[in-house]
Every structure is written in structure tokens, then in C-alpha cells.
N, C-alpha and C positions, 0 to 999 in steps of 0.2 A: 492181380486179375480184376479186382473191384475197381482199382484206379483206371485200368485200361477200359473197362466197361463204361465208367462214367465219362471218360474222355470221348468214347465213341458216341455216347448219347449227346454230349455237348456239341460235337461236330454236326450231328443230325439236326439238333436244334438250331444251330447257326445257319444250316442250309435252308431250313424251313423259314427261318426269320428273314433271310434274304429274299425268298419268294414272296413272303407276305409284304415285305417292303416294296418290291416291284409292283405287286398288285395294288398296294395303296397309292403308289405314285401314278399308275394307270388310271385308277378311279379319280384321282385328283385332276389329272389332265382331261379326262372325259368330262368332268364337271365344268372345267374351264371352257372347253369347246362348246358344251351345251349352252352355257351362259352367252358365249359369243354368237351362237346361232339364234338365240332368242333376241338378242340385241339387233342382229341384222334383219330378222323378220319384222321387228317393230319398225325399223327404218323403211323396209320394203312396203309395208302396209300404209305407212304415212305418205310415201311417194305415190303409191297407186291411188290412194284416195285424192290426193292433189291432182293427179292426172284425170280422174273421173270428173272432178269439179271443172277442170279446164275444158274437157269435152262438152260438158253441159253449157258452159258459157259460150263455146263456139257455136253450138246449135242455135242459140238465141241471138247471135250477132247479125246474121244475114236475113234476107227475106225468107219468110216461112216457106219451107218445102216439106210436104208431108212425108215423102219417102225418106229424105235425109234425116228428118226428125225421128222417124220410126226406127231407122237403122241405128242412129246414135243412142236412142232410149234403150233398144234391146242390148246394144253393146255395153252401155253403162250398167244396166241391171245385171247382166251376166258377170261383168267384172266385179260389181258390188257383192254378188253372191259368192264369187270366188274369194274375194278378200275377207268376207265374213267367215268362210270356212277356214281360211288360212289363220285368221285371228283366233278361232276356236282351237286350231291345232297348236298355235303358240301358247295359248293359255294352258292346254293339257300338258304340253311339254314342260312348261315352267312349273306346273304343279308337281309333275313327276320328279323333276330335278330337285326342286326345293324340299318336297315332303319326303322323298325316299332316299335319293342318293346323297343329298346334302346332310340329311339326318344321320345316314350311315357314316358319312365322313366325320361329322362333328361329334356324335355321341357313340357310335359303335366302335370307332377306332380309338376312342379315349382310353378304354381299358387296355387296348393293345399297346399304347404308349407307356402306360404304367408297367405293363408286363415287360416291355422292352427295357425300361429303366431297371426293374428288378433283375432282369436277366444280366444286364451289364454289371450291376452291383455284385451279383453272385459270381460272375466271371472274374471280377477284380478280387473278390474274397478268395476264390479258388486259387488264383494266381499268387496272392500273398501267402496262402497256406503252403503252397508248393515251394515258394521261395524260403519260407521259414523252415520247412522240413529239410530243405537242402542245406540251410545254414546250420541246423542242429547236427546234421551228419558231418558237416565240415568241422564243427566244434568238437564233436566226439573224436574225430580223427586227429585234430590238433592236440587234444588232451592225451590221447594214446601216444602220439609222437613225443609230447613233452615228458611224460612219465618214462617212456622207454629211454629217451636220451638221459634223463636224470638217473635212472637205474644204471645205465652204462657208465655215467660219470662217477657215481658213488663206487661202483665196482673198480673203476680205475684208481680211485683215491684210497681204497682199502689198504693197499700195500704201503702207501705213504703214511696213513694213520698208524699202522703198526710200527713203522720206523720212527715216527714222531713220539709214540708212546715209549719206545725203548730209550730214546734220547732223554725224555722227561724223567724216566725212572733213574737213569744214570745221573742226571742233574740233581735229583732229590738226594741220592746217596752221597754225591760229592758235597752238596750243601750241608748235609748232616755231619760229614767228616770235617768240613771246614769250620762249622759252628763249634764242634767239640774241640778242635785245635785252637780256635780263637779263645774259647773259654779257658783252656789250659794256659794259653799265653797270657790272658788277662790276669789269672791268678798269679802266675810267675812274675808279671810286671808289678802287680800290687805288692807282692812279697819283696820284690827287689826295691821298690820305691820306699817301702816302710822298713827296710832293713831286715826283712824276713820275719818280722813280728808285728802284729797289729796292736797299737797302743790302746789300752783301755781308757774309756772316759773317766776323768777324775772329778771328784766332788769334794770341795773344800770351802772353808769359810775365809773370805778375803776381807780386806779393809773396807771395801765398798759394799759388802753384803755377800750373800751366798754365791759361790762360783761353781759352774759346771762347764766342762769343756770336753770336746771329743769330735770325731768325724761323724757327719750325717750326710745323707743324700737329700738334695733340695730340688724340688721341681720348679722349673722356670715358669714365668707367667706369660711367655710368648705363645705364638700360635702353635708351635711344635711341641710344647710341654716337655722339653728335654730335662733329663736328670743330670745333676752334676754333684760331685763330692766336695764338700767344703768342711773347714774346721770351725765349729760353732762354739761360742762361749756365752755363758750367762754371768754377767757381772754388772755391778752398779745399776741394778734395776733395769738392765737392758739385755736384749738378745741380739748378738752380733755374730758375724762370720767373716772369714778371710780365706782366700784361695791358697796362699802360701804363708809361711810363718812371718815373713817380713813385709807382706803386702798390707796396705791400709785396710782397716776393718770396714765392713758394710753393716749398717744398723738395720735389723729386721723389725724389731719392736723398740720404740724409743722409751716407752714407759710400760712396764709389765703390769701395772695396776689397771691398765685399760684393755687388757687382753684376757683371753681364756684359752685353755688347751683341751683338746678332745681327741679321742682315738678315731681312726678311720678304717674300720674292718672291711668296708666295701671298696676300698681303693684298688687300683690295678696292681699294686705291690703289697707285699707283706710288711708288717711291723711299721706301719705308717701312723703318724699323728699330725694334727693340724693346730697351728697357733693362729688364733683369730683375733684381730684387732679391729677397731671401728673403721679404719681406712683400708685394710687389706687383710689377706690371709696367706699363710705360708705352709705348704704341705711338705713334711719332712719324713725321712725313712731311716730307722735304725737298722743295725746289722743283725739283731737278735731280739727275741722277746724280752730277755732280761734287760738289755740296753734300752729297749722301748720303755719299759716300766721305770727305769732309772731316770730317763729324760723327762717323762711325763711328771714323775714325782718331783724332779728338780724344778721344772717350770712352775708347778703348782706351789711348791714350797717357796720359791722366789716371789710369787705373787702374794702369798700370805705374809712373807717377811716384809715386803714393801708396805703393805697395809699396816702391819703392826708397828713398823718403824715410824711410819707417819703418825700413827696414833700416839706412840710414846713421845715423839717430838712435840706434839701439840699439847700433851698433858704434863703437869708437874710431876717430877719423879720423887718418890719417897725414899727414905733411907734404905739402902740395900738394893735399890732397883737399878740394875745395870742396863746398859743399852743393848746388850745382846740377849736379854730374856724376852722371849716371844710367847704371847698367850695363844693357846690353841683355839680358844673360842673364836678369835677373829678369823682364823683359817676356816673354821666350820661355817662361818657366815658367808663365805664366798660362793656357796652352793655347788661347788665342784669337788668336794672332798679335799680341800686345801690342806697342805702339810707344811710344817716348819721343821727345820733341822736344829737339833740341840747342839750346844757347844761341848757338852761333857760326854765324850764317847763312852766313858765308863758307866754313866747313868743310863745311856741308851741300851748298852748291853745288859745292865741290871734289869731294865724293863722287859727286854726280850726273854731273859731267863725266868723272870717272875711270871710272865704271861704263859710261857710254854710249860711251866711247872704245874699248871692246872690240869686236872685229869682230862685226858683226851686232846689237850692243846699241843702235844708234842708231834701230832700228825695233822696234815691238812684236813679241814672239816669236810671237804667234798671229795677228795681223791685219795686221802690217807698217805700222802707223800710225807716222809719224815722231815723234821727240822724246818717247819714253815717260818718264813721271815716277814709275812704280811698279815694284816688283820682287818676285819670289817668292824668298825667301831659301833655301828648301830645294830649289828647282829650279835656282836660279842664272840666272834669265832676267829680262828687263825687259818691262814690260807698260804698255799704255795704261790710261787710267782706266776705260774700259768693261770691258776684259778683266780688269782687277784686281778689279772688282766681281764678275765671274763666278767668278774664282778664289777670292775670299773666300767666295762662297756654296757652294763645294765642301766647305769645312771645312779646318781646319788639318792634318788627317791627309793631305790631298792637296797643299795649297799654303798657305804662310804669306806673306801679302802685307805689304809695307812700302813706305813712301813714300821716294823718293830725295831729296825736297826738304823734307819735314816732320820726318823722324826723324833721330836721330843714329846713326852707324854705327861699330862697332869696326873697327880695322885688320884683324883676322882675318877679319871678315865681308866687308869690302871685297876682301880678297885672294881669298876664296872666290869672290865674284862675278866677279872678273877671271880666275880659273883656269877657270871654266866658261863662261858666256855663251850667247847664243842659238844661235850656230852649232853649238857642241858638243852642246847639249841637243836641238836639232832633228835632228842626225844620229842621235840615239838614238830620240827619240819620233816622228820622222817618217821613219823608215828605209824604210818600205814605201809611202809616199804615192804616189810615181810608179808603182810596180808595181800598186797598187790603183786607179789612175786616179781619185783623190779630189781634188776642187778645194778648195784652201785659201781661207778667206774673206779679203776685203780690208778696208781701212778703211771703205769705204762700205757694207758689208754690215750687215744688221739684227742686233740683239742676239740674236734667236733662232738665227740661223745661227752666230754666234760661240759661243753657249752650246753648241749641238750639237757643234761642232768641238772645243771645249775638253773637253767631257765625254768624247767618243770618244778624244781624245788622251791625257788624263791619268787618267781614271777607268777607262774600258774598255780603254785601251792597245791600240787596234786596229792601230796602225801600227808597233809594235815588231817587230824581227827576233826570231823565236822562238829561245830557247836550249834546249838539250837538257834532258830530265828528270833526276831524281836518278840514274837508272841509267846516264846518259851518262858515258862515260870518254874519256880522251884518245885521239884517233884513232877516234872513233865513226863510225857509218855516215853520219850527216847531213853535208851540205856545210858546210864551215867558214864562219863569219861573217867579215865584214870586220873587221879589228882596230880597236878604238876609238882615237881620236886621243890623243896624249900631250900634256899641258899644257906651258906654258912652265916654265922652271926656277923652283924655289922662290925667293921673295924678290922676284919681279917683281910689284909691286903695281899699277902704273899703266902698262900697255902702251899704246903709241900706236895710233891708229886704223889698222886694216889690218895691224898687226904680229902679231896673234894668229893663227897658222896651225898648228893641231895637225897633226902628221905622225906616221904610224905608224912604229914601230920594230920590227924583227924580234924577236919574242918567242922565249923559250927553249922554250915549249910552245904548243900550240894552245889559245888562250883561248876560241875559239868552241865547243870541245867540253866546257867546264867548266860545272858547275851554277852558278846565280847565287850561291849561298852561297860556293862555292869561288872564283868569280870575284871576289867582294867581298874575300875574304881575300888573294888575289893582288894586287888593286889597292891594298890597304893596306900592301903591303910597302915595301921600300926600293929605289928612290925611290917615293913614293906617286903613284898615278895617279888624280886626282880624276875625270876623265871616265870611266875604266873603273869606278870605284866608283859613279858616277851611273848608268852602264849597268846594273850589277848590281842596284842598288836599284830601277831602273825595271822590272826583270824579277822583282821580288819577293824580293830577298835581304834580308829584314828580321830575322826571328827564326829563321833556318834552323838546325835541329839539325846539319846537315852542316857549316855554317861553324864553329859552336862546337866540334864534334868535331875538325874539321881543326886549329883553333887549339890545342886541348888536346893533340892527338897530336904537335904540333910544338913542345911545350915552353911553351905559354902558362900563366901562373900563375892557377889557378882562384880564388885568394884575393886577387888584385890589387884594391886599393880606389881610389876616386876621391877628389876633394877633399872630399867629404862623408863619407868613411869607408865607402862602400858598395861591396861587391864584386859580382861577377856574380850570386850567389845573391840578394842584396838586390834587384837590378834585375829579375831574373826573377820574384820574388815580387810586386814592385810592379806590374809589367806583367801579371801573371796568366798567365805562360807555364809551365804545369805540366810540360811535357816538358823544357824547359830546366832547370827546378829539379831534376828527377830526374837529369838528366845531370850537373849540377854536384855533386850529392850523391854520385853514384857515383864521381866523379873526385876526391873528397876535399875538397869545399868545407866550410868551417868553419861549422857550424850555429849556433854560439854567438857568432859575430862580431857586434859592435855598431857602428852607424854613429855619426856625430857627435851624433845626438839620443838615443843610448842604446838604440836598438831593434835587435833581432836579426831574422833572416828569419821566425822563427816568430811573433814579435809582430806583424810587418807582415801576415802571412797571416791572423792572427786579426782584426786591425783591418779588413782588407779583406773579411772573411767569405769567404775562398777555401778552401772545405772540401777541395778536391782536394789543394792544397799542404799544408794542415795535416795531413791523414791520410797 
């Protein structure tokens, strides 16, 4: 209704506008006619005045005649008066036209023109608004049509989707059945290919060094990363493989001394390890956890054997030194828990029985599985094969794993294992287990549970009894800890089962109030207490400035050298302990002392790019 009313008003305005336009045009024409009239009047006056002048001239041309002259004078005067009146009429008319009508046309109608323009602009805006309104309506109708058609199309496709879902479900079921059948066929083919029995990897001592051979899965280095099963062999300081028995061998690692081996728990497959050399790396997969540990141990033992053999070849051999004797110290220097295999299998079995005879060592230290065949040499505990794999994944800075049956053991190392043992170390690393109400995993627990327990026990050290900070002194405010047990007398290498019973002795001072560094110093005194030293190391007494200062204050020689000619300053530089290096220099360490390789501490610092120690 409002739109119709506005349209009616617009029509009325248009009618009035047309009338005003016609009036304006009439006034404009009238103004033009008036101007023409004025112009014609001016011409008429000029012609009449010229006529009067002609009459006057005619009267004076002939002989003078009074009557003719009088008549002409009266005529000219009357005509002059008429012309004067006509001139006044023209002036009045011109004034009226110019002052009134022309002013009306020029000024009065100017606002009308502006109003006219505004009107047309408003009309155009109205027309545009009407057009836009019509377009919006068309858009709404188009959207409604689109959604209606889409709804109808989806409704038509509903039945097709149901049919497609049923087909997909059947395909999934068929795929699962085919996958199961293929897995069964794969197992049957593998058993048929291998004669129904999977050969176990063999480990033996060959003429060219340690030999290990067996099947492993190898991941290819191509873009598809495919896995293929190959027969791998470790021999002559090399890692090689072949596809079939009579095929030529392919060398993976030409020199085992230039490579290292590490576990790959984050790989896409289980039981994987990686052999890394300077030029390439090879990812391998064993068939079980036990075979994984055997292969890793074999590679590490081969690396250690290669280094020791090279050292024995370069050094003169004394009487009784055979080429097959390998020192375990060299394997330890590899930084990866290196291991060597002894030649005397009876001696290896004797070591296993001797270590397992210690109280508590007949079970795994972490999960209590019986008959453990692995050990952590820096912790002094025995481990099952699964826990040993978890310990190995922690890194050698936490645990150095060694086999009790595959590796050779020095007497000093066997003595250390007998001095410590599972009972002593669990008294340290599990001191607060009962107080914290934490359940220890058993042999049947999963690998994830055992891994979480071992990480919390040895890495996070959650169950240790807290020692005081550096500010702690003898007789501190904290309650004293229970005294660590004292080991058997030195020289007892093979205690009988149940004979190892550490008993506390009354100390001369409260060891529970000492800082770990000071506790380590006290434990290294006479007689040495290995359990107390282990307790101190468990609490972080590694590179403590307090322990070194305590030793120096009590007469320790700051320039004392080891078998390699290296003093404390050499070792602090090699390990990158800037604080210890500064302490030794302040206490008079010899900066120019050279080791057996002719290197002084400054040279070592420059080689290791340790700017803090150099400056």
C-alpha cells in the first residue's frame, strides 16, 4: 500500500512538473517576443524621426508659403509628440521585461532547475531500488529452487548410498578373510621353505674372528622402503648378507670398527636395530626379542674384538699372551657397552654361576624372573633378557649391559658384581617403594609396565632416599638415613648363595647428613665400601666440585696421573667440566703436563672445541 501511494504521488509530481515545464517554455517565448517588439519599436522610432527630418527639409526647399509651413510644422510637432510617447512606452516595456520577467526567468526558475535535477535523481534511485528488490526476490527464488533440487537429488541417492555401504562392508569382511588366509599361507610357505623348522642364529669363533649368522629382515634404501629377508653373517670384521646360500655375498659394513649399533624402539616394526657407519645406515629386524639381543651383542662384541685385535697386533706380546685373549677395558671404551666373547665356554659358565650365586642375583633385579643371563656392569645387578633390552635402550650413561653367558669377564669385574648384587642395589634404588605404595612388576607383566618401572627407578630415581643438599652438614636438621650395608671382605670373589648379608657398622660420623660428593669420598676410604659408593653415585655424586675440593683439602695430589699419563685436569678437559678444570688450575695443576699421546690439557680443549676451558 505504501509503495502504491508513493507511486501515485510520483505520478502527480510528474504531471505538475510537465505543467511547470510548459509554463516555463511560454514565459521564455513571451520574453523573446517582447525583445522582438522592443527591437521593432526602436526601428520604427528611428524611421519616423528620419521622416520628420525629411519633411522639415522639404518645407525649407521651396519659396516660403506661410500656410504650407504652418501645416508642416503642426504635422511634425504632432508626429514628434507621438514618437516621444512611443519611446516612453518602449522604455517602460523594456524595463518591465528586463527587471521583472527576465529576473523571474534567470533567478526564480534556477531553483526549479535544481529541484528538477533532484527529482530525476530521486526517480533514478527509486527505479534502481525497485530493480534491486526484484533481483533479491529472484535470488531467493533461485536459492529455494536450488535447495529443493539438491534435497530431491540427495533423497534419490539415499538408496544408492545404502547399497554402496553394504558393498563396502562385504569388501572389508572379504579383505579380512583374505588377509588371514594370506598370513596362514605365508607361514606355511616359510615352514615349507625352511623345512618346517626355523634355524636358530649361530654364534661361534671363526679363524677370521667372531662369527654370527642367521636370518634378518633388511629394509631397502629405495623410495618404497621394502623389507626383504636375507641371511646375514658377521665374519672377518665385516657384516655381509646373501639372498641364497650359493649367491655372492653383499657387504653391508666393510669395517666394523667404523660403525656402531643401536636399538630402534620407535621403528614401524618390532625387534629392530640399526647398524650405522660413516657412509650409510642399515635397519634390520630380528624375529624375537632374544634374537634381537643376540644380534646386538654379537655386533658390539665384534666391534670390541676388532679394536682389541688391532691393539694386540700393534703392541708386543709378552709370554703367555695369546691372540685370542681380549681385554674388556677396550670394549668399555667404545661407549656403547661393548662386549667380547670368551673362548673358554667353561669359564663363561663359571662366571654366570658365580654371579648368580650372590644373594638375590638368582632372579632379575627388576622383574624377579628366575635364571637371569644378563647383567648391568655399572649397576652391579643381574637382568632377564627383556629387562636387559630395556636397560640397553636407556643408554650407556645409565646402564651398561653385558651377557653372563656370551661375554668374557675379568676377575675384577666379577669381584665387583659379587660385592654389589641385586639386594644391595635394590636397598638403594628401591628404598622408598613400600612407603610410596608402588607395585613392582613381575615376570608376567608386559614390556610397557617393565619399561615404565625401570625408567622411574634408574632414570627418574623416584624411589631413592633423599640425601641433604650441599648446605647439609653433620648433624643437620633432617632425619638421618639408614646406614648403607657394608660389603664382604676384600678378596671374596665367589660367595655362596645366601652368604652375602651386608650388615651396617657403627660409623664414626653421620653419613646420612653428608652431601653425595662427600659420601662418595668417604666410601672410597680405607676400607672401601662399594655399596656406599653406589649409594652416593645413585644420588648424583659424579662430577661434584665438593668431592674434588674435599679430596684436595685432604692432601690429594692434583697432578696424579693414570696409566695413560692423564691427570685430573686432562679428564676434566675431556669430559668438558669447566668448573672442575678451574678448580684444578687454582690448586696448582700442571697445565703443560702431557699424556702418553703427547697432548696437554690445552691441546685437548682446542681439539674438542671447548671455548670455556680454552679461555
